[in-house]
N, C-alpha and C positions, 0 to 999 in steps of 0.2 A: 505884741511886745514891740515897743519902739526900738528901732536899730539906728546905728549911726548914718546909714544911707537909706532911710525909708521915705524921705521926702525929696521933692525936686530940688529945693534949696540946698539941702546937704549933699545931694548928687552933683549939683552944678559946682559946689565949693570943692568937691573931690576932684572934678575934672580940671578946674582952674589951678589947683595945686598939684595935679598929676599924682594923686594919692594911690600908691601901689597897694595899699591895704584894701582899697575898694574894688580891686581887679576881681571879677567873677561875681561880685555881688549885684552889678548891673552893667549895662553897656549903653553907650550914647551914640547917636546917629546925627549926621549933619546933612540937612536937607539940600543944601547948595551943592554938595559933592556926591551924595548918594552912598556915602561910606559909613560904616559903623566901627567903633573902636572900644578898646579898654579904657577905663578912666585914666590910666597912667600913660596913655599914648603920647609920645613925644612930638606928635604933629603939631602944626600951628594951631593955636587956640581959636575955635570958632566964636561967632557972635551967639550970645545966649538965645536970641529969638529963632536961630536956625537949628537949634538942638532939640532932639527928642530922646527919651530914655526908654530902655527896654529891659526886661528881666533877664532875658537870655538871648543868644545869637539866633535861635530859631524864630523868635518874635521879630527880631530886627529884619531877617531875611524875608519873612512873610509880609513885612511892610514894604518891601522892595529895595531894601539896602544891601549893599555888598560888603564883605569883610575887608578891613584896612590891610594893605599889604606890608605896612610898616610895623604895626603891633600884633597882627595876626590874632585877632580876638578869639578865633575858634581852636587855636592850637593850644597844646599843653606846654607851659613853661618848662624849660629844661630842668630847673631846680626841682620842681614838683615831680617830674618824671623820675629823677633820681631817688627821691624820697619814696615814691610809690614802689619803685624796684626794691629798695631796702625793706619796706613793710612786707613785700612779697616773700623775700628771703627769710625775714623773721617769722612770718606766719608758717612757712614750710618747715621750720625747725624749731619746734617747741623746747628742745633742750637749749641751755644757755650758750649763745655764741658770743665770742669775743669781739670787741670793736674791730680788731684787725681782720678777723674772719669775715665780718660784714663789709668792711672796706674793700677787701680783695674781691668780693662778689660783685660790687657795684662799680669797681674801678675808680675810687676816690679815696684821698688820703683819710686816715682816721680823724685827724683834726678838723678837716673841712666837713666831713660827714657828720661828726658829732655836732658841730655848729649848725649846720644846715638842717639836720633832722629835728633838732630842738626848736629852731626858729619856726619850722613849718608845722610840726606836729604838736609841739608844746612840751614834750618830754624827751628825754635821752632815749637812745635805742634800747638801752638796758631796762629803763623804766617802761618803755612800750612792751617789751617782751614780758616783763614782770606782770603787766596789766593783762596781757593775753593769757598767760598762765593762770592768773587769778580767775579770769572770767571762765576759762575752761573748767577750772576746778570747782567754782561755784555751781556751773550747770550740771557737772557730773555728780556732785554730791546731792543737788536738789532732785536729780533723777533717780536717787536711791543706789548709786553705785558705791561699792566698798571704798574706804578711804585709800587703802593702798593702791588699788587699781586706778582710781580717780587721780592720785597723785602722779602715777607712772604716765597715764594718758595725757595729763596736763603739762608734762615736761619736767617734773620734779624727779631728779635721779634717785632719790632715796626718801623714806619717811622722815628721817632726821632733818634733811634739807627742807622738807615740806613744813614742819613744825617751826623750824627756825625762821621761815620766810612768810607764814601766814599773815602776821600783822602787817607787813609791809606789802605783800602782793595782793591781798584782799582789800587793802585800804588805799589804793593809789588815787590821787587827786592832782592832776597836772598843775592847776594854779597854785596848789599848796606846796608843790615841790619847789616852786620858784621863790615863794616868799615865807611860807609857814605862818603867815598871820602876824609878822613882826609889827609891834606898835598898834595893833587892832584889839578892840574889844568885840567879841562875838557873843551875841545872845543866842540861846538854843533852847529847844524843848522837843520832846517826843510825844507822839499821840497814836492811839489805835485808829486804824482805817480799814475798810474792806480788803485793802491790799496787804494788810500786815501792819507793823509798826512804821510810822514815818518820823524822820528826824528833819527838823527844819532849822537852819542856822543863819543869823543875818548880822551884818555889820550895821553901822550908822547909815550907810548908803543904800543897803538893800540885801537881798538874800544871796548867800554865797554857797548854800548847799541845801538840796532836798534829797534825802536818801531813804530807801525802803529796806526793810529787813524783817526777820521773824521775831526779833527781840530788840529791846531798846539799848541794852548794855553794849553790844557789839558795835552798834551804830555810834554811840557816844565815844567809845574807845577809838574808832576810826576817825572821828572828828578831832579828837585830842592828838592823834598821830599826825594828822594832816596839818593842823594849825597849832603845831607844838609851841610856837613863840608867841601866841595870841593870849589875851586874857578871855577865858571862856566863862561865861555866866549863865546858869540855867535860869531862863526868864520866860515861864509859860505865857505870862499876860502880854509880853511884847510880841511874841510869836504867834498868839492865838489867832489874829486876823488872817494871817497866812495860812494856818491850819484850816481855818474855816473855808477858805477858798478851795483848798485841795480837797476837803471832804465833799464840798458842793460839786466839784468837778467829777469826783468818783461816783457820786449817785446820779450823775446826769442832769443836774439842774443848772450846771454851768458848763460851757463849752470852750471858754477862753479864760485866760488869767489877766489880772491887773496887778502884777507883782513887780517891784523894783528889784533889779538884780545887781549884785556887785560881784562880777566874775572877771577873769583876767585871761580871755583867749588870745591865742596868737592870731596873726592876720588870717591864716587858712581856717583855723577853727571858727573865727567869726564868720567867714563866708559860709562854711557848712552850717553852723547853727542858725544863722539867718535864713537859709534855705529851708531848714527843717520847720521853722515857724510859719512857712508858707504852705505846708502841707495841710489840706483842709481836714477838719474834724471828721472822723469816720472814714478816712481814706488812708491809704499807705502809698509809699513810694519805695523803689528799690535803691540800693546803694549806687548802682549805675545811673539810675534816673538823676540822683542828686549830682553825681559827677558830671553828667552831661549839661545839667542845668548851670553849672558852675563854669562851663566852657572847657572842662578838663576830663573828657570822657575815659582816659586811661587811669585816672586817679582813684579808682574804686577802693583800693585798700587804704589810701590816705583818708578817704571820706569815712570809712569804717572806723579808723583810729580816732578821728575827730568825734564820731558819734559815741564811741566807747568812753571818751574823756569828759563827756558832758557831766558837770557836777550838780546840776539842778534838774532832777527827774520831773517830768510833766511840763514844767515851765518852758523847757526846750524839749519838744516831743521826739526824742530820738527813738522812742518806741514805735513810731509809725514808719521806720525804715526796715525793710525786710529784704531777703535775697531775691534775686531776679525771678527765680521760679516760684516765689510766694512763701517759701519756708521762712520761719521767723528769725533764724540765726541766733546770735547771742544777745544778751541784754544785761547790763551792769548789775541790775537789781533782780535777775532771774528770769529765764524764758517763760516760766509759768505766769509770773506777773505780766509780762509782756503780751501773752495770749489773752489773759483776762482783761486787760486795758483795751486791747483791739476789739475783742468781742463786745465790751461794754460801749465803746465809742460807736461801733457799727450799729448797735441796737438803738442807742439813744439818738443817733443821727437818722434813724429810719431806714438804714441800709439792711442788706441781707446778711445776717450774723453767721449763717451756716458756713460760708467760704472761709471766714476767718477762723472759725472753730476747727475746721478741716486742716488749715494750714498749721494750727498749733499742734494737731495730732501727728503731722507729718515730720515734726522735729525729732 
């Protein structure tokens, strides 16, 4: 998948404009000074012929460059550290927290925390916690846990609150929260695959959703909820080429996608999702691996939040991210699907499948 900073020309353009959105997606080094920087570094602009690009700080150091003392490319930006602390608080409290309680925990005013959290993660703290509850509920129900116990464990205070919240809390799509598809026509269709039913939806510009489930009706209902202001048109012929790529991927005859995407990530989501596309087929990375690759090693929870908000399954391979010890952790479309995907990729890549299956059993 092509990304905004996948070519040297686009990277140089980001450096010349000091584009903060590019921070963490790559780093540049100046041969005449021996220093490497973030794209947004305020230092004097170097000559193009003196610049080299690197995917991460480790690669720049290995090439003999040292970190810039001005932009501190290996450090975690203060704003991201605050958001990561907020994510940690929310993860530790599945019951609903008020914005004031969260603000008190991270020592920031409710107004500034709300704005900062939404800018970095892409959703509000309340929406983030709703998504966490929804993911926990899905995983518990798919493991066969009784509904009442699953609801309590996921942070719902009562069955009535669960049933009132299910449509919203199981159907969260961060980009949809921001715009709900106003003014868009979205074509969609569902189809059977080895992973269950898949729903693919696309605007004129590209795919805006790939979602998996056991039945088509709930997937369509979630799409309508997420894009409530869009014109939704069932159009199997329009979506058929995209579905064909997905089926080929699932049967192992295709290892990459050539899919146009129309998604609206935040700057941080863009960095995380781009990093996910660099995980080789048949391999996995931990959330901490991704955080370190972004130059933000303490932002593990923020990385996990960005993975959980991925609206296009497979096309952005969030299923390849696991816990540091190898356990599969959560997956928006079910941990069992994640285990099946990783086992199939390992098999088709010629890797040892046993380890992946054992990881799945450990969850």
